[in-house]
Backbone bond lengths (Angstrom), bond angles and torsions (degrees), N, CA, C in turn:
res aa  C-N    CA-C-N  psi(-1)  N-CA   C-N-CA  omega(-1)  CA-C   N-CA-C  phi
1 M - - - 1.457 - - 1.514 108.61 -
2 P 1.345 117.70 126.46 1.467 120.29 179.42 1.525 111.67 -64.68
3 A 1.321 114.62 145.41 1.472 120.75 176.35 1.513 108.21 -141.27
4 W 1.351 116.91 148.85 1.456 123.52 -179.73 1.510 110.17 -131.31
5 Q 1.298 115.22 153.94 1.465 121.06 176.06 1.523 107.42 -126.69
6 V 1.328 115.71 132.20 1.458 120.58 177.59 1.515 108.72 -75.59
7 L 1.333 116.61 125.61 1.460 121.11 -178.46 1.522 112.69 -102.59
8 R 1.339 116.78 -32.86 1.464 120.41 -178.80 1.517 108.96 -165.84
9 H 1.322 115.16 165.70 1.464 122.00 175.66 1.511 108.70 -74.15
10 S 1.304 117.07 136.01 1.465 120.81 179.12 1.508 110.64 -77.38
11 T 1.338 116.32 142.19 1.447 120.30 175.86 1.531 111.40 -91.13
12 G 1.324 116.94 -12.79 1.458 121.45 178.39 1.523 110.76 -77.35
13 A 1.340 115.61 144.81 1.455 119.95 -178.17 1.533 111.22 -91.69
14 S 1.338 117.76 -9.55 1.457 120.01 -177.34 1.520 110.66 -153.03
15 R 1.311 116.09 168.50 1.473 120.33 174.65 1.525 109.94 -61.55
16 F 1.352 116.66 -39.52 1.461 120.78 179.13 1.524 110.94 -56.78
17 E 1.326 116.68 -50.11 1.467 120.04 -179.14 1.518 110.98 -65.03
18 A 1.311 116.79 -40.88 1.457 120.03 -178.59 1.528 111.84 -63.37
19 L 1.322 117.37 -37.14 1.462 121.08 -176.08 1.523 113.97 -87.38
20 R 1.363 117.39 -27.62 1.461 118.26 -167.88 1.516 115.88 -128.25
21 A 1.295 119.12 -1.70 1.465 121.48 -171.64 1.521 112.89 -56.04
22 S 1.288 118.58 -36.05 1.456 120.30 -175.90 1.525 113.22 -87.95
23 S 1.329 118.45 -5.74 1.456 119.66 -173.84 1.531 112.71 -129.73
24 L 1.322 117.86 32.82 1.461 119.64 -179.73 1.517 111.52 -73.92
25 T 1.309 115.53 137.11 1.457 122.04 176.56 1.525 107.94 -101.93
26 P 1.336 117.26 166.89 1.472 119.53 177.37 1.523 111.35 -59.17
27 L 1.321 116.36 146.52 1.462 121.57 177.79 1.533 108.21 -77.26
28 I 1.323 116.73 118.56 1.456 122.10 -175.95 1.528 109.15 -126.14
29 G 1.335 116.30 135.11 1.455 120.54 174.22 1.511 115.10 80.59
30 R 1.296 118.07 13.99 1.466 121.77 -179.72 1.525 111.35 -121.78
31 E 1.320 116.72 25.26 1.470 120.48 -176.69 1.533 111.80 -60.76
32 E 1.318 117.42 -43.39 1.471 120.65 -178.29 1.522 111.18 -61.70
33 E 1.311 117.39 -46.99 1.448 121.20 179.61 1.527 112.07 -64.85
34 F 1.329 115.34 -41.10 1.464 119.45 -179.59 1.525 110.81 -67.40
35 E 1.334 117.97 -40.86 1.461 121.33 177.23 1.518 111.19 -62.40
36 F 1.326 117.53 -37.38 1.453 122.02 175.98 1.528 110.09 -59.54
37 L 1.320 116.83 -47.26 1.463 121.12 179.49 1.524 111.84 -64.06
38 Q 1.313 116.78 -38.03 1.460 120.28 177.40 1.531 111.35 -65.51
39 R 1.348 117.70 -37.94 1.459 120.03 176.43 1.519 111.38 -65.30
40 R 1.318 116.96 -38.24 1.470 119.97 176.22 1.535 110.19 -62.54
41 W 1.354 116.40 -40.96 1.455 120.40 178.84 1.524 111.29 -63.67
42 A 1.313 116.22 -39.42 1.473 120.08 177.73 1.520 110.49 -60.09
43 R 1.329 117.40 -39.81 1.459 121.21 177.53 1.528 111.38 -64.36
44 V 1.321 115.74 -38.80 1.471 119.20 177.99 1.525 109.88 -60.33
45 K 1.304 116.39 -44.55 1.464 120.45 -177.98 1.529 110.74 -66.52
46 E 1.325 117.82 -22.60 1.476 121.70 175.71 1.529 111.59 -81.90
47 G 1.320 116.91 -2.08 1.451 120.62 -178.60 1.517 113.79 91.25
48 R 1.326 116.51 11.92 1.456 121.07 179.74 1.521 108.00 -107.66
49 G 1.334 115.61 88.54 1.459 122.21 -174.78 1.512 113.53 -50.40
50 Q 1.291 116.61 147.51 1.466 123.02 -176.45 1.521 109.65 -137.75
51 V 1.325 114.67 151.29 1.462 121.97 170.51 1.518 106.37 -130.32
52 V 1.330 116.10 134.25 1.454 120.54 178.60 1.523 108.29 -125.48
53 L 1.307 116.26 128.68 1.464 121.88 175.09 1.516 107.30 -105.88
54 V 1.322 116.28 122.58 1.454 122.31 177.23 1.522 105.69 -106.33
55 S 1.317 116.52 113.59 1.464 119.25 -178.85 1.523 109.63 -138.37
56 G 1.304 115.59 160.06 1.461 121.42 179.29 1.503 111.05 159.68
57 E 1.313 115.09 179.89 1.454 120.76 179.90 1.524 111.81 -64.57
58 A 1.301 115.30 156.20 1.464 121.85 179.22 1.537 109.57 -61.32
59 G 1.332 115.25 137.24 1.459 120.39 172.84 1.514 115.74 89.38
60 I 1.343 119.30 5.53 1.470 119.31 -177.63 1.514 113.22 -90.71
61 G 1.335 118.18 -3.05 1.457 120.47 174.79 1.510 115.89 106.06
62 K 1.324 118.06 17.11 1.476 120.64 -179.98 1.517 111.43 -60.86
63 S 1.297 117.78 -50.45 1.466 121.39 -179.30 1.527 111.20 -66.06
64 R 1.304 116.18 -34.93 1.472 121.07 -178.49 1.523 111.05 -64.44
65 I 1.338 117.18 -47.25 1.464 119.23 -178.24 1.530 109.94 -70.03
66 A 1.326 117.72 -33.86 1.457 120.58 176.07 1.528 110.42 -64.70
67 A 1.330 117.29 -38.97 1.459 121.07 -179.97 1.522 110.82 -66.73
68 V 1.331 117.97 -40.07 1.471 121.44 178.36 1.524 109.45 -65.19
69 L 1.321 117.98 -44.40 1.454 121.00 178.47 1.536 111.01 -60.96
70 A 1.316 117.25 -46.11 1.462 120.84 179.45 1.528 110.92 -61.03
71 D 1.329 116.76 -39.16 1.454 120.81 179.03 1.523 111.01 -64.56
72 R 1.318 116.66 -44.23 1.463 120.09 -178.38 1.525 112.81 -71.11
73 L 1.335 117.06 -22.16 1.471 120.93 179.47 1.525 112.42 -100.33
74 S 1.317 117.77 8.14 1.462 120.68 -172.59 1.518 113.84 -62.16
75 D 1.337 119.00 -25.09 1.458 121.28 179.35 1.517 113.17 -88.82
76 E 1.327 117.64 -4.04 1.457 120.88 -178.12 1.525 109.69 -102.30
77 P 1.347 116.93 141.92 1.460 119.34 178.25 1.529 110.36 -64.97
78 S 1.316 116.73 130.45 1.460 120.12 179.58 1.515 110.08 -161.97
79 L 1.296 115.25 164.39 1.474 122.40 172.43 1.523 105.09 -115.56
80 R 1.299 116.48 122.54 1.459 121.53 -176.87 1.514 108.98 -113.48
81 L 1.331 116.50 120.12 1.457 122.42 176.58 1.522 107.42 -108.53
82 R 1.315 116.27 129.30 1.462 120.32 -179.95 1.521 109.42 -127.91
83 Y 1.325 115.27 133.44 1.439 121.90 177.86 1.512 107.74 -129.02
84 F 1.322 116.12 143.91 1.461 120.96 -177.87 1.518 109.35 -129.66
85 C 1.326 115.93 146.38 1.450 120.92 174.41 1.528 108.42 -79.25
86 N 1.304 115.48 160.38 1.447 121.78 172.92 1.523 108.07 -62.09
87 S 1.313 117.18 133.24 1.474 119.39 -175.80 1.530 112.77 -69.25
88 H 1.320 117.86 -11.32 1.464 120.68 -177.86 1.527 112.71 -105.35
89 R 1.338 117.31 4.97 1.466 120.02 -178.85 1.509 110.27 -136.17
């Protein structure tokens, strides 16, 4: 029977960050999706609130594009809400 022991508190905010933070490659082939998100952000800054749902099959890059967007917006004031599905369902 598998057993685990907690060694320390994780500094990662998600499974994505915990597994891939040190090995991220450049974002390639997602220009259209990223430009869409940037246009939504521009609307927010104009006072026109926006909600974006990023959904799809596992492994298609949802967390990756969200991480790039968060990184590029890190200097701008914002409220970021993140929700994750159970990794086993």
